[in-house]
C-alpha positions in Angstrom: -25.8 60.4 6.1 -24.6 61.8 2.8 -21.1 62.9 1.9 -20.1 66.1 0.0 -16.9 66.0 -2.0 -15.1 69.3 -2.9 -12.4 69.8 -5.5 -10.6 73.1 -5.0 -9.1 74.9 -7.9 -5.4 75.7 -7.8 -5.1 79.5 -7.3 -1.7 79.5 -9.0 -2.7 77.4 -12.0 -1.9 78.7 -15.4 -3.6 78.2 -18.8 -1.7 75.0 -19.4 -3.3 73.5 -16.3 -6.7 74.5 -17.5 -6.0 72.9 -20.9 -5.0 69.6 -19.1 -8.4 69.7 -17.4 -10.1 70.2 -20.7 -8.2 67.3 -22.2 -8.9 65.0 -19.3 -12.6 65.9 -19.0 -13.8 63.1 -21.4 -12.1 60.5 -19.3 -13.5 62.1 -16.1 -17.0 62.2 -17.6 -16.8 58.5 -18.8 -15.7 57.5 -15.3 -18.5 59.6 -13.7 -21.2 58.1 -16.0 -20.1 54.6 -15.2 -19.9 55.3 -11.5 -23.3 57.0 -11.5 -25.0 53.8 -12.8 -25.0 52.4 -9.2 -26.9 55.5 -7.9 -24.3 56.4 -5.4 -23.8 59.9 -6.7 -26.8 62.3 -6.5 -25.4 65.5 -7.9 -22.1 66.8 -9.3 -21.1 70.0 -10.8 -18.9 73.0 -11.0 -19.3 76.4 -9.3 -19.7 79.6 -11.4 -16.1 79.6 -12.6 -14.6 76.1 -12.2 -11.1 77.3 -13.0 -11.1 79.5 -9.8 -14.0 78.1 -7.7 -13.8 74.4 -8.2 -16.6 71.8 -8.0 -18.5 69.6 -5.6 -20.5 66.4 -5.6 -23.1 64.8 -3.3 -22.8 61.1 -2.6 -25.0 58.7 -0.7 -22.1 57.7 1.6 -18.6 58.7 2.5 -17.4 55.3 1.2 -18.9 56.1 -2.3 -17.2 59.6 -2.3 -13.9 58.1 -1.4 -14.2 55.4 -4.0 -15.1 57.9 -6.6 -12.2 60.2 -5.7 -9.7 57.3 -5.8 -10.4 56.5 -9.4 -11.3 59.9 -10.9 -8.9 60.8 -13.7 -8.8 64.4 -12.4 -7.3 63.1 -9.2 -5.2 60.3 -10.5 -3.6 62.6 -13.1 -2.8 65.2 -10.4 -5.2 67.9 -11.6 -7.0 68.5 -8.3 -5.3 71.1 -6.1 -7.1 69.9 -2.9 -10.0 67.6 -2.3 -12.0 67.1 0.9 -15.0 65.1 1.9 -17.4 66.2 4.5 -20.2 64.1 6.0 -23.6 65.8 5.6 -26.8 65.3 7.4 -29.3 67.4 5.5 -32.9 68.3 6.4 -34.8 67.3 3.2 -38.1 68.9 2.3 -40.6 67.2 0.0 -41.0 68.5 -3.5 -44.3 70.3 -4.1 
């Protein structure tokens, strides 16, 4: 079972909020890079317009998703409007 974590964008956020995200991104990226070394995050990224559509990540377990969220600077610095984690049981097709 995998886990998918969603970070929702604040629909009322102004330009100052976006600038805080930009300023915090290097710490978020360093945290992500270190976390990813254990192989518990499979994919992570933003949707088309992250300022309005947010982002998501796929983890190998709910525990990994929760652990990531607990230490992510975007979360710890109050920049995530809403976050949720859903368990995911995908049907995986082999690559051709």
